[in-house]
C-alpha positions in Angstrom: 0.2 -0.1 -0.2 3.0 2.7 0.7 4.5 1.4 -2.2 1.3 2.3 -4.2 0.6 5.6 -2.4 4.1 6.5 -3.3 3.8 5.8 -7.2 0.6 7.8 -7.1 2.0 10.9 -5.4 5.0 10.6 -8.2 2.4 10.1 -10.6 0.6 13.5 -9.6 3.8 15.0 -9.5 4.5 14.8 -13.0 7.4 12.7 -12.5 7.1 8.9 -12.6 4.4 8.4 -15.0 6.2 10.9 -17.3 9.5 8.3 -17.1 7.0 5.5 -18.0 5.5 7.2 -21.2 6.7 5.9 -24.3 9.7 8.1 -25.7 8.8 9.7 -29.1 11.0 8.4 -31.9 13.5 10.8 -33.2 12.9 12.2 -36.5 14.2 10.4 -39.3 15.9 12.3 -42.3 15.9 10.7 -45.5 19.0 12.4 -47.7 19.5 11.9 -51.2 23.0 12.6 -52.7 25.8 11.1 -54.6 28.9 11.6 -52.5 30.2 8.2 -52.6 33.9 8.6 -53.1 36.5 8.5 -50.5 36.9 12.2 -50.1 33.4 13.0 -50.7 31.5 10.1 -48.5 34.0 11.5 -45.6 33.1 15.0 -46.0 29.0 14.1 -46.0 29.8 11.8 -42.9 30.2 15.0 -41.0 26.8 16.1 -41.6 25.7 12.8 -40.6 27.3 12.8 -37.4 26.3 16.5 -36.7 22.8 15.6 -37.1 22.9 12.0 -34.9 24.4 14.1 -32.3 21.3 16.5 -32.5 18.9 13.9 -31.8 18.0 13.3 -35.7 18.3 9.2 -37.3 19.9 9.7 -40.9 18.8 7.2 -44.0 21.2 7.9 -46.3 20.2 7.2 -49.9 23.6 7.7 -52.0 23.6 7.5 -55.6 26.8 6.6 -57.0 27.7 9.0 -60.4 29.9 12.1 -60.2 27.5 14.1 -62.0 24.5 13.3 -60.4 22.3 12.1 -63.4 21.2 8.9 -61.6 20.7 10.3 -58.7 18.4 13.0 -60.3 16.6 10.1 -61.9 15.9 8.4 -58.5 14.6 11.6 -56.9 12.0 12.2 -59.8 10.8 8.4 -59.0 10.8 9.0 -55.4 8.5 12.1 -55.5 6.2 10.8 -58.1 5.6 8.3 -55.9 5.0 10.4 -52.6 8.0 9.5 -50.8 9.9 12.5 -51.4 13.3 12.8 -49.1 13.7 15.0 -46.8 16.8 16.5 -48.1 18.3 16.2 -51.7 21.4 17.4 -53.5 20.5 19.7 -56.3 22.2 22.0 -58.1 21.7 25.6 -60.5 18.4 26.0 -62.6 17.1 22.7 -61.1 16.5 24.3 -57.9 14.0 26.4 -59.1 12.2 24.0 -61.4 11.6 21.8 -58.4 10.2 25.1 -56.5 8.0 25.7 -59.7 6.3 22.2 -59.0 5.7 23.5 -55.4 6.9 20.7 -53.7 9.8 22.3 -51.7 9.4 23.4 -48.3 11.0 27.3 -47.1 13.5 27.4 -44.6 13.5 31.3 -44.4 13.1 30.6 -40.4 16.9 29.4 -39.8 17.9 31.9 -42.6 18.2 35.0 -40.8 21.9 36.0 -41.8 22.1 34.1 -45.3 22.0 37.3 -47.7 24.9 39.0 -46.3 26.9 35.7 -45.7 26.6 34.6 -49.3 27.8 35.7 -52.3 25.0 37.4 -54.2 25.6 35.4 -57.4 24.8 32.2 -55.1 22.5 33.7 -52.9 20.0 34.2 -55.5 20.3 30.5 -56.3 18.9 29.2 -53.4 16.1 31.4 -53.2 12.7 31.4 -54.9 10.1 34.0 -54.8 11.8 35.5 -52.1 12.1 32.4 -49.7 15.3 30.0 -49.4 14.7 26.7 -50.0 17.8 25.5 -50.5 21.0 25.5 -48.1 24.5 25.7 -49.9 27.4 23.5 -48.5 30.8 24.9 -50.5 32.3 26.5 -53.4 33.9 24.3 -56.0 36.4 25.7 -58.3 35.9 23.6 -61.7 38.7 25.2 -63.7 41.5 23.0 -62.3 44.5 21.4 -63.5 45.9 19.1 -61.2 50.0 18.0 -61.9 52.2 15.1 -60.2 54.8 17.2 -58.9 57.5 14.2 -59.8 56.1 14.0 -62.9 56.3 17.7 -63.5 59.6 18.0 -61.8 61.4 15.6 -64.7 59.1 17.3 -67.4 60.9 20.7 -66.6 59.4 21.8 -63.6 57.2 24.7 -65.0 53.4 24.9 -64.5 52.0 25.3 -67.9 49.9 28.8 -68.0 49.1 28.4 -71.8 48.4 25.5 -74.1 51.7 25.7 -76.1 53.3 25.3 -72.8 50.6 22.6 -71.6 51.4 20.4 -74.8 55.4 20.7 -74.3 55.1 19.3 -70.8 52.6 16.7 -71.8 55.2 15.4 -74.6 57.9 15.4 -72.3 55.6 13.3 -70.0 54.6 11.0 -72.5 58.5 10.5 -73.4 59.1 9.2 -69.9 56.7 6.6 -70.4 53.4 8.5 -68.3 50.2 8.9 -69.4 50.3 12.6 -70.0 46.6 13.6 -69.1 44.3 11.4 -66.8 40.9 11.0 -68.3 37.4 9.2 -67.4 35.1 8.4 -70.0 32.0 10.0 -68.6 30.0 12.8 -70.8 30.2 15.0 -67.7 34.0 14.9 -67.6 34.2 15.7 -71.2 32.2 18.5 -70.4 34.4 19.8 -67.8 37.8 19.4 -69.9 35.4 21.0 -73.1 34.4 24.0 -70.4 37.8 24.9 -69.7 38.9 25.1 -73.0 35.9 27.6 -73.7 36.8 30.0 -71.0 41.0 29.9 -71.6 39.5 32.2 -74.3 38.3 34.6 -72.0 35.2 34.8 -69.4 33.2 37.2 -71.8 33.6 34.4 -74.6 32.7 31.9 -72.1 29.6 34.0 -70.4 28.2 34.6 -74.3 28.9 31.0 -75.6 27.7 29.3 -71.9 25.3 31.3 -70.2 23.9 33.4 -72.9 24.0 30.7 -76.0 24.5 33.5 -78.4 24.7 32.2 -81.8 27.5 34.2 -83.3 29.7 33.1 -80.5 28.9 29.7 -80.8 29.5 29.3 -84.6 32.9 31.6 -84.2 36.5 30.6 -85.2 37.5 31.0 -81.6 34.8 28.1 -81.0 36.2 26.2 -84.0 39.7 26.4 -82.2 38.4 25.5 -78.9 37.3 21.9 -80.4 40.8 21.8 -82.4 42.4 21.9 -78.9 40.5 19.8 -77.1 41.1 17.4 -79.9 44.8 17.8 -79.5 44.5 17.3 -75.8 42.8 13.7 -76.2 46.0 12.5 -78.1 47.3 12.6 -74.7 44.7 10.5 -73.0 45.4 6.4 -72.7 43.0 3.9 -74.4 41.8 2.7 -70.9 39.5 5.5 -70.1 36.1 4.0 -71.4 33.7 4.0 -68.2 36.3 5.1 -65.9 35.4 7.2 -63.1 36.9 10.4 -62.3 38.2 9.4 -59.1 40.0 6.5 -60.8 41.7 9.0 -62.8 42.5 11.3 -60.1 43.9 8.0 -58.4 46.4 7.6 -61.7 47.9 11.1 -60.9 48.2 10.5 -57.4 50.2 7.3 -57.9 52.3 8.5 -60.6 51.0 6.5 -63.7 49.7 9.8 -64.9 51.0 13.4 -65.2 47.8 15.7 -64.9 44.0 15.8 -64.8 41.4 18.5 -65.7 39.3 18.2 -62.5 36.9 20.2 -60.0 38.5 21.2 -57.0 36.7 17.9 -55.2 39.4 15.8 -56.9 41.6 17.7 -53.7 39.7 15.5 -51.4 41.1 12.3 -53.2 44.8 13.5 -52.7 44.2 14.3 -49.2 42.7 10.8 -48.6 45.8 9.3 -49.9 48.0 11.3 -47.6 49.3 13.9 -50.8 50.8 17.3 -49.9 49.4 20.7 -51.9 53.0 22.0 -53.6 55.2 18.8 -52.1 53.1 15.7 -53.7 50.6 17.4 -56.6 50.4 20.9 -57.8 46.7 22.6 -58.2 46.8 25.6 -61.0 44.3 27.1 -63.2 43.6 25.2 -66.2 46.1 27.0 -69.0 44.7 30.6 -70.3 42.3 30.5 -67.2 44.0 32.0 -64.1 41.9 35.2 -64.0 38.8 33.6 -64.0 36.8 31.0 -62.0 34.0 28.8 -63.0 31.9 28.0 -59.8 29.8 24.7 -58.7 27.8 24.8 -55.2 26.7 21.9 -54.0 23.0 22.5 -52.0 20.6 20.4 -50.3 16.8 21.4 -51.2 14.0 20.6 -48.7 11.1 18.8 -49.9 7.6 18.9 -48.2 6.8 15.9 -46.1 3.4 14.0 -46.4 0.6 16.2 -44.7 2.3 19.0 -44.4 3.9 22.3 -46.5 6.1 23.6 -43.9 9.7 22.4 -43.2 9.6 19.9 -40.4 12.1 20.3 -37.2 14.9 18.1 -38.8 14.8 20.0 -41.9 15.5 23.2 -40.6 18.0 22.0 -38.1 19.8 20.4 -40.8 19.4 23.9 -43.0 20.9 25.4 -39.8 23.8 23.1 -39.5 25.4 23.2 -43.1 25.3 27.0 -43.1 27.2 27.1 -39.4 30.4 28.5 -40.1 32.3 25.0 -37.9 30.4 22.6 -40.3 31.3 24.7 -43.5 35.0 24.6 -42.5 35.2 20.6 -41.5 33.2 19.6 -44.9 35.2 21.8 -47.2 38.5 20.5 -45.4 37.5 16.8 -46.3 35.6 17.6 -49.5 38.3 19.8 -51.5 36.3 22.9 -51.5 36.2 26.0 -49.8 33.3 27.4 -47.7 30.9 29.0 -49.7 29.7 31.1 -46.2 31.8 34.4 -46.1 33.9 35.0 -43.0 35.0 31.6 -42.8 38.5 31.5 -41.4 41.1 29.7 -44.1 43.9 29.3 -41.6 43.2 25.2 -41.6 43.4 25.1 -45.6 45.8 24.3 -47.6 47.8 26.1 -50.2 45.3 25.1 -53.1 42.1 26.0 -51.2 43.8 29.3 -50.2 44.6 30.1 -54.0 40.9 29.1 -54.7 39.5 31.5 -52.4 41.7 34.4 -53.3 41.1 33.7 -57.2 37.2 33.8 -56.1 37.4 36.9 -54.5 39.4 38.5 -57.5 37.0 36.9 -60.2 34.4 38.2 -58.4 35.5 41.7 -58.3 36.5 41.3 -62.3 33.5 39.9 -63.1 35.1 36.9 -64.0 33.2 34.7 -62.1 30.9 32.4 -63.9 28.7 29.2 -63.2 30.1 26.0 -64.8 27.8 24.2 -67.3 29.4 20.8 -66.2 28.5 21.4 -62.8 24.8 22.1 -63.6 24.8 25.6 -62.7 24.9 27.4 -66.2 21.8 26.2 -68.0 18.8 23.6 -67.5 19.0 20.1 -67.9 17.8 20.1 -71.7 19.8 22.4 -73.3 22.9 21.2 -70.7 22.4 17.5 -71.9 22.0 18.7 -75.6 25.0 20.5 -75.4 26.7 17.8 -73.4 25.6 15.1 -76.0 27.5 17.2 -78.7 30.9 17.6 -76.9 30.7 13.7 -76.1 30.0 13.0 -79.7 33.0 15.1 -80.9 35.3 13.4 -78.5 34.4 9.8 -78.9 34.4 10.4 -82.6 36.4 11.4 -85.7 34.1 14.4 -86.3 35.7 17.5 -87.7 35.7 21.0 -85.6 33.7 22.6 -87.8 30.7 20.1 -87.8 31.2 20.0 -84.1 30.6 23.7 -83.7 27.5 23.6 -86.0 26.2 20.8 -84.0 26.7 23.3 -80.9 24.9 25.6 -82.3 21.9 23.6 -83.1 22.1 22.1 -79.5 22.1 25.4 -77.9 18.9 26.2 -79.2 17.0 23.4 -77.5 14.4 24.5 -74.5 
């Protein structure tokens, strides 16, 4: 009886009864992304750990494929079936496309200081109708050339800043028995190389051709020269590139089998994962002719409305807030090879490549040579980007002449 009275008293005080009540399950966050390589998976692991520490469970839905095409197909299937993820990795114009479908949840309540904390060119991509619907992780520079330091030393030690210098270095690497240029065999990788060559003709030329899709620029003699240069670069590939993932091409440079690779700075995460040091084991330089320009690629998460509600869930808001925190921005980019998208984050812990990326970014923003990457899905909607990619890939996997490729390019640019 005494025990019963004691239990009753505790229950009336709101103690024992509450303790015995069922514990509410933590909100599960289903997250779709394509970060599956070593450096990438380590970076997204930081976010997963942060969210779990906050009491949220993480349902990882990783879809392999560097450019995210497979992930976007999977996302469409999920949304159509009424099983939209809590968050999904999406870029550029596609953010607006999903927003127009009325399926995204605004996250304004945690975005109080974002406008002043983001570069203006990036801030506008994160919003639709004045509302934030996406949270950006980091900024990648796409127009990088990675060089194995030992291979460069054997080839004369001079980082190429022009195409003639590049071809001279490539010839020396080839004579030394190396694959001069490591290259994968996926369409987005073809486009990554091609757009850097376009950028080497100047940021204004790039903007007119790739952002404005100006027909006069697309059919110009300069564009024919772009395809001629790409064709010559191809002669330094190895025969095994078909179907090769980008990180496997990066590994060729890391282990000394190949001398150079054109790739965005996410490749730096692979070098870091292999214990390689910038300046000592490898060099990161702007692609020849592009040192004054910067093609940016921004990774973001958008937040989908969950069943029965239009507002963002507590977990989604916590996820967005965590992504934009200075602490997460720093740690994520240290693993990913990028630089923080949030302004004002200290660069003291970053390597020389990242510090150069940040300095070059600020210079490019001021000089109006800061342009969106086409291969990074930042410059054009899917239809136009896909049509242009098809032209470039066909050219790089056939004997098509440059003039015919330019004609096809101009036609592809009219795709809506």
